[in-house]
N, C-alpha and C positions, 0 to 999 in steps of 0.2 A: 508293523509289517503286514498285518491282515488288511488294514484299511488301504494301504498302498496297493496291495495285490488286488483288492476289490476294485479300486479305481482302474487299474490296468485292464482287468477283465471286462469291466463295463465299457471302457474306451475301445477295446479291441474286438470284443465279441458281441456285446449287447446293443450299444448305442448305434453302431453302423447299421444294424438290422432294424432296430426300433428307435429311431431318432426322436420321435415325439411321444414316446411312452412315459407317462407321468410316474409310474412306479419305478422305472429305471432311473428317472431323474431324482426321485426321492432317495433311492439308494446311493446315487452319486452324490447328492447333496449331503446325505448323512455321513458318508465316508469322508468328505471334505470337512464336515463339522468336527468329526473325531480327530482327523489329522491336524486340525488347527490347535488342538489342545496337547499335542505331543511335545515333549521336551527336545526331541532330536531335530527339530526344524529350526531354520533361521527365522528371524522376524519377518523377512520378506516372504518366505514360504508360508508362514502362518497367516499373513495378510492376504496372500493369494488364495489359500484354502478357505479363509473366512468369506472373502468376496464371492468365490465360486459357490460356496454353500448357501449364502444369502440369496444369490440370484436363482439358483435351482429350487431351493425350498420355498421362496416366495412364489415362484411359478406354480409349484405344487399346491401351495396354500390357496391360491386364487382360482384353481380349477374346480368349478362347481359340480363337475361330473364325477370327481374322485370321491371315494368314501370319506365320511366325516372323520374316521379314525386317523387316516393318513393326513388329512388336512390339520387335525389337532396336533399330531406329532410334529408336522412341519412348523406349525405355530410355536410349539414349545422350543424347538431348535432355534427358530428365529429370535425368540425372546432371549435366549441364552447368548446370542451373538450380539445383542444390542449393548 
């Protein structure tokens, strides 16, 4: 419930105002990562959440201007998705 609410808030309140903000993308990718592991989702939803998480977290990981801590966390999430 919390991750889905986080996604809704990011989609409706944060990303429209800060569409290129890497920290918002990190939160969005993280929420998708956690939703991918929930049991209440269909296989198609899990695949969609995983694909979205990979795309967003890879973008965060590749951003050389973002702090190393966020890049390392993104890398950890990506490794778990492989």
